[in-house]
C-alpha positions, 0 to 999 in steps of 0.5 A, a space after each residue: 839444667 840450671 847450673 850456671 844459676 845455682 847460688 852457692 848460698 841462699 840467705 834471707 838478708 846480707 845482715 844475716 852473714 857475719 864477716 867470718 862466714 866469707 873469711 872462712 871460705 877464703 874470701 877477701 873481696 865482696 862484690 855487692 848488688 845495690 838495689 834490694 841487696 843492701 838498699 830498697 830500690 831507688 832508696 836515696 840513703 843507706 840505712 844506718 844498720 846497713 852502713 854499720 854491717 858494711 863498715 864492720 866488713 871492711 874493719 875485718 879486712 874484707 874488701 868491698 865493691 858495689 857493682 850495680 846496673 844503676 847510674 853513676 851518680 847514685 852509686 857513687 853518692 851512696 857509697 862515697 861516704 863509706 869509701 866503697 868503690 862502685 861499678 855502675 851501669 854494669 849491664 849485669 850479668 856481663 863479665 866485664 863489670 865483675 872482672 873490673 870489680 875484681 880488679 878494684 878489689 885486687 882479688 881472684 875469682 877464688 877469693 871473691 864472693 858476689 851477694 845480690 837478690 837476682 838469679 839472672 844478673 848477680 848470680 849468673 854473672 858471678 858463676 860465669 867467672 867461678 865466683 862464690 855466690 850468694 843469693 838474698 831475698 829482696 829487701 823490698 817488693 818495689 822494683 823496676 817494672 821489668 824485674 817483676 816479670 823476671 821474678 816470676 821466672 826466678 820463683 819457678 827456678 828457685 822452686 825447682 831447685 828446692 824440690 831437687 834439694 839443690 838449695 833451701 828457700 830461707 823464711 
C-alpha cells in the first residue's frame, strides 16, 4: 500500500551512520535534505559536529549535494564553506531536483542515496527514481506550520509500517 514511501533504512540521526555504511552498499553520492536533517529548521549555522561529519564523508570519497525546498541564498550560504553544492527551491518530491543533484554528483540511481526527515518529500522523491532512501528523525520539533500537519499522516504511516514489520522505528 505505501511501497513508494518505504525508507530503505530508518535511523535516529545522520550522525549515527558512518561513510562505510553507504560505501558497502555501492553508494558514491549522497543527496541530503537541509532542514531538520543536517541543521534544525531555519538555523543560520551548521553545527561543528555536523560539519565534521560531512567533511568526513567527503574525505572518504562520498560526493555530497543538498536538495532543499529552502531559498537559494540560505542553502548556498550554509554549504559554501564546506564546498557542498546545493539545489534550492527544489519542490520535492518532484524528480527534477533529484535528477539535477545526481548530475552534479555524477552518479546513477544505483549509486545514490537520499537522506531526509520527511516521508512525503525526501523518501518519496528518492524512491520514485530508485535511489537508496534513509529516513532520519527530525533534529528539532520546530518546523514549518504546514509540515506539522503532514507529520500527523507521517506518524500514522510509520506506525502502520512498523506494525507490519516493514520498518523498525528507532528510539
